C-alpha positions in Angstrom: -2.4 2.5 -2.4 -5.6 0.5 -2.4 -8.8 2.0 -1.0 -9.3 4.7 -3.8 -5.9 6.4 -3.6 -4.6 4.8 -6.8 -6.8 5.6 -9.8 -6.8 4.5 -13.4 -5.9 8.1 -14.3 -2.9 8.0 -11.9 -1.6 4.7 -13.1 -2.0 5.7 -16.7 -0.3 9.0 -16.2 2.7 7.4 -14.5 3.0 4.8 -17.3 2.7 7.4 -20.0 5.4 9.4 -18.4 7.9 6.5 -18.4 7.2 4.9 -15.1 5.3 1.8 -14.3 1.9 2.8 -13.0 0.0 0.5 -10.6 -3.6 -0.1 -9.6 -4.1 -0.9 -5.9 -7.1 -3.3 -6.1 -7.1 -5.1 -2.7 -10.5 -3.7 -1.7 -12.2 -4.0 -5.1 -14.6 -6.7 -6.3 -13.6 -8.7 -9.4 -16.0 -6.7 -11.5 -14.5 -3.4 -10.3 -11.0 -4.7 -11.0 -12.0 -5.6 -14.5 -13.5 -2.1 -15.0 -10.4 -0.4 -13.6 -8.0 -2.3 -15.8 -10.2 -1.5 -18.8 -10.1 2.2 -17.9 -6.3 2.2 -17.7 -6.1 0.6 -21.1 -8.3 3.4 -22.5 -5.8 5.9 -21.2 -2.5 4.3 -22.0 -0.9 1.6 -24.2 2.1 1.4 -22.0 2.7 -1.4 -19.4 1.1 -1.1 -16.0 0.7 -3.3 -12.9 -2.0 -4.5 -10.5 -1.6 -5.1 -6.8 -3.6 -7.4 -4.5 -3.5 -8.7 -0.9 -2.4 -12.4 -0.9 -3.0 -13.3 2.7 -3.5 -12.1 6.3 -7.3 -12.3 6.0 -9.2 -13.1 9.2 -12.9 -13.7 8.4 -13.9 -14.0 12.0 -12.5 -13.7 15.5 -13.1 -15.0 19.0 -11.8 -11.8 20.6 -14.4 -9.8 22.6 -15.5 -6.9 20.5 -17.3 -5.1 23.3 -14.5 -2.6 24.1 -13.9 -1.4 20.5 -17.7 -1.3 19.8 -18.1 1.0 22.9 -15.4 3.3 21.6 -16.8 3.3 18.1 -20.2 4.1 19.4 -18.9 7.3 21.0 -17.3 8.3 17.7 -20.4 7.4 15.6 -22.5 9.6 17.9 -20.0 12.5 17.3 -20.3 12.0 13.5 -24.1 11.4 13.5 -23.8 7.8 12.4 -25.9 4.8 13.4 -24.5 2.6 16.2 -21.7 0.3 14.9 -21.9 -3.5 14.8 -19.4 -6.2 14.3 -19.0 -6.7 10.6 -19.8 -10.0 8.9 -17.1 -10.6 6.3 -17.3 -12.8 3.2 -14.5 -15.4 2.5 -11.1 -14.1 1.4 -11.7 -12.5 -2.1 -8.1 -13.0 -3.3 -8.6 -16.0 -5.6 -11.6 -14.5 -7.4 -9.7 -11.2 -7.7 -6.6 -13.0 -9.0 -8.7 -14.8 -11.7 -9.6 -11.4 -13.2 -5.9 -10.4 -13.2 -4.8 -13.6 -14.9 -7.6 -13.1 -17.4 -6.7 -9.4 -18.1 -2.9 -10.1 -18.3 -1.4 -6.8 -17.1 2.3 -6.6 -17.6 3.0 -6.9 -13.9 1.2 -8.3 -10.8 2.5 -7.4 -7.3 1.2 -8.8 -4.0 1.6 -8.3 -0.3 0.6 -9.9 3.0 1.6 -13.4 1.8 2.4 -15.5 -1.3 -0.1 -17.0 -3.8 -0.1 -20.7 -3.9 2.0 -22.6 -6.4 -0.9 -23.1 -8.8 -1.6 -19.4 -8.9 2.0 -18.6 -9.5 2.1 -21.1 -12.4 -1.0 -19.5 -13.9 0.5 -16.1 -13.7 3.7 -17.3 -15.4 1.6 -19.1 -18.1 -0.3 -15.8 -18.7 3.0 -14.0 -19.2 2.5 -11.8 -16.2 5.6 -10.7 -14.2 5.3 -11.2 -10.5 6.6 -9.0 -7.6 6.3 -10.0 -4.0 6.7 -7.8 -0.9 9.2 -8.6 1.8 10.0 -6.9 5.1 12.9 -9.3 6.0 15.5 -11.5 4.5 13.6 -14.6 5.4 10.5 -13.3 3.5 12.6 -12.4 0.5 14.0 -15.9 0.4 10.5 -17.4 0.6 9.4 -15.2 -2.3 12.4 -16.2 -4.4 11.7 -19.9 -3.7 8.1 -19.2 -4.8 9.4 -18.0 -8.2 8.8 -14.3 -8.2 10.5 -12.2 -10.9 11.6 -9.6 -8.3 11.3 -8.8 -4.6 9.9 -5.5 -3.3 11.8 -4.6 -0.2 9.5 -2.7 2.2 11.6 -0.8 4.7 10.6 0.8 8.0 10.1 4.2 6.4 7.3 3.0 4.1 3.8 4.4 4.5 0.6 2.3 4.8 0.3 -1.3 5.7 3.4 -3.4 6.5 3.6 -6.5 4.2 5.0 -8.8 6.9 3.8 -12.4 6.5 6.4 -14.7 8.0 7.5 -14.1 11.6 7.4 -11.0 13.8 7.6 -7.6 12.2 10.8 -5.8 13.3 10.9 -2.8 10.8 14.3 -2.5 9.2 15.5 0.7 7.4 15.0 0.5 3.7 18.6 0.8 2.5 19.8 -1.7 5.2 17.2 -4.2 4.0 18.1 -3.6 0.3 21.8 -4.3 1.0 20.9 -7.5 3.0 18.6 -8.9 0.3 20.8 -8.0 -2.7 23.6 -9.9 -1.0 21.5 -13.1 -0.5 19.0 -13.2 -3.4 19.5 -13.8 -7.1 16.4 -12.0 -8.3 16.3 -8.2 -8.6 15.4 -6.1 -5.6 13.0 -3.1 -5.7 13.3 -0.6 -2.9 10.2 0.8 -1.2 10.0 3.2 1.8 11.0 6.8 2.4 11.8 7.4 -1.3 10.5 10.9 -2.4 13.2 12.5 -4.6 15.7 11.6 -7.3 18.4 11.7 -4.7 16.5 9.1 -2.7 16.3 6.9 -5.8 20.0 7.3 -6.3 20.8 6.1 -2.8 18.6 3.1 -3.3 20.3 2.2 -6.6 23.7 2.6 -5.0 22.6 0.2 -2.2 21.8 -2.4 -4.8 18.2 -1.8 -5.9 17.3 -2.3 -9.5 14.3 0.0 -9.2 12.2 1.8 -6.6 8.5 1.7 -5.7 7.0 5.0 -4.6 3.6 5.7 -2.9 3.5 8.7 -0.6 5.3 10.8 -3.2 2.3 10.4 -5.6 -0.5 11.0 -3.0 -0.6 14.8 -3.7 -0.7 14.3 -7.5 -3.7 15.8 -9.3 -4.8 12.3 -10.5 -4.6 10.6 -7.1 -7.9 9.7 -5.3 -6.7 11.4 -2.1 -9.6 13.1 -0.3 -9.4 16.8 0.4 -8.8 16.5 4.2 -6.2 13.8 3.7 -4.5 15.8 1.0 -4.4 18.9 3.2 -2.9 16.9 6.1 -0.2 15.5 3.9 0.8 19.0 2.6 1.2 20.2 6.1 2.9 17.2 7.6 6.3 16.5 9.0 8.1 13.2 8.8 8.2 12.8 12.6 4.5 12.8 12.7 4.2 9.4 11.2 3.7 6.4 13.5 3.1 2.7 13.1 -0.4 1.8 14.2 -3.0 -1.0 14.1 -5.8 1.3 15.3 -7.6 1.6 11.9 -7.3 -1.8 10.4 -5.9 -4.3 12.9 -2.7 -4.5 10.9 0.4 -2.5 11.4 0.5 0.5 9.1 2.4 3.8 9.0 0.5 7.1 8.9 0.2 10.5 10.4 -0.7 10.5 14.0 -4.1 11.8 14.8 -6.9 11.7 17.4 -8.2 8.2 16.5 -4.7 6.7 16.8 -4.3 8.4 20.2 -7.7 7.1 21.4 -7.0 3.5 20.5 -3.3 3.4 21.2 -2.1 -0.1 20.9 -4.4 -1.5 23.5 -5.2 -5.1 22.5 -8.7 -5.0 23.8 -9.5 -2.3 21.2 -7.9 -3.9 18.2 -9.6 -6.7 16.2 -7.7 -8.7 13.5 -7.4 -7.4 10.0 -9.6 -6.9 8.0 -12.4 -7.0 10.7 -11.1 -3.9 12.4 -10.7 -2.3 9.0 -14.3 -3.0 8.1 -15.5 -1.8 11.5 -13.8 1.6 11.1 -14.8 2.1 7.5 -18.1 4.0 8.1 -16.2 6.4 10.4 -13.5 7.0 7.9 -16.0 7.5 5.0 -18.0 10.0 7.1 -14.9 11.8 8.3 -13.7 12.2 4.7 -17.0 13.7 3.7 -17.0 16.1 6.7 -13.4 17.1 6.4 -12.4 15.6 9.7 -8.8 14.4 9.3 -8.7 13.3 13.0 -10.7 10.2 12.1 -9.0 9.3 8.8 -6.3 6.8 8.2 -3.7 9.2 6.9 -1.2 6.7 5.5 2.1 8.2 4.7 5.8 7.4 4.8 8.5 9.1 6.8 9.4 11.3 3.8 6.0 13.0 3.7 7.4 16.4 4.4 9.0 16.3 0.9 5.7 15.6 -0.9 5.1 17.8 -4.0 1.7 18.6 -5.4 1.7 18.4 -9.2 0.5 16.3 -12.1 1.9 12.8 -12.0 3.7 13.2 -15.3 5.4 16.3 -14.0 6.5 14.4 -10.9 8.0 11.6 -12.9 9.8 14.1 -15.1 11.1 15.9 -12.0 12.3 12.7 -10.4 14.1 11.6 -13.6 15.8 15.0 -14.0 16.9 14.8 -10.3 18.3 11.3 -10.9 20.1 12.2 -14.1 21.8 15.1 -12.3 23.5 12.7 -9.9 27.0 11.4 -10.7 27.6 7.7 -11.2 24.0 6.6 -11.6 
């Protein structure tokens, strides 16, 4: 939930209600991460977590950018923006971001798109920070366990936003199937993520072997979420079958609501640059579209359970989920 969707208010509200709130900090500078963590601590004395991107960063590419620049030029004219240009990216910010996390010592640190190096994992352990890594396959789960994580987040096919795949091809596997597979082969706890929207969904994940669940889409309509008005409106009128996996916005596979930009780009290789170059290239379009209320040019990340989204304060949603879970037999 990086990119402004997670907020200190949302993370604190979830933690105060008995969950484990998270800050998605993948796109923030070290200074911004420090400020966000400080803000959460002003709002709660409960444990919370921080998430970063630990790999998959292409600073440059040899791919011809002419086709995507031509398409983006058309859209920029429609939105009244200056002509686009190929972004010049700084080196991968992960290590500098992580240094702030280690310094701040949140209760939990989760990561996706890769695995921090052994030195970083040792530093996190020494700081007393629990670590959670994201896996989309059994092989990735085994690599994470070998790296010393405290638990593995199992990201199933139903999950919204970016796929965390980092080892081998991404062949999306349904969440519960993946949970069952990893719980049979790993010794560390497994956390289920993907398509979980209700207490009944939590119950199914627990019965499949998960020790806990991670939820994103379910919280996007909460009062405290940083979801823009056009994005929020699209979510509240969405159906699960509208979600698709696309690389159009960022260069990396992600699940969201199908819209005009996804249709214009398709999955044509000539129009897709590596992540995060494509992501930076489309950022001005997305920012302008959010300001203008044009959902057709927004990355509307959402999981397959989006039709069950419930707009309410985060604390009310946590309480609702717990009541639904407690009503189940055998959980």
